[in-house]
N, C-alpha and C positions, 0 to 999 in steps of 0.2 A: 212729124219730123221737125217742124218749125216750133220754136219755143214760144211760150206765152208772152215773154218779154219782147221778142222779135215781132210777133203779131200785133201787140199793143202799139209798138212804134210805127209799124206800117199803117195801121188803121187810124192812128193819131196824126199822120202826115197830112198837111193841108191840101196837097194835090189829090190824095186819095179821097178825102172828104168831099171833094167836088163831084165825085162819081156816085151814082146810085149804089146802095149797099149790095145789090146782086152783082153788079159789075166789079165791085171791090172784091167780093168773094171769089168770083171767077178769075180775076187777075192773080190773087194770092194762090189759088189752087193751081193755076198754070205754072206759076213761078216754082211752087213746091214740086210739081211733077218734073220740071226741067232739072232742078237740083237733085232729085232722086235718081233721074237718069244718069246724070254726071257721076253721082256717087256709085252707081252700079257699074258704070264703065271704068271708073278709076277710084276705088275706095280710099286711096291715099292722096287724092288731089287736095291741095291746100287752097283755102278760100282766096288767098291773095292771087294765086295762079288763075283761078276761075274768074275772078273779077277784073283781072288786068286787061289792058288794051294793048294791042300790038301796033301802035302808031309809030 
């Protein structure tokens, strides 16, 4: 689901590079699962709505 460009940016992030590669992979996998669940619940959800905060 996640594009190669997106994954490259995630793994290039300085904070991600501080974690062992196995933890990086687990974090990305969990994030992908959450996004897939959201997409399944609402296939027309916009990214801006998903990432917005209700402060």
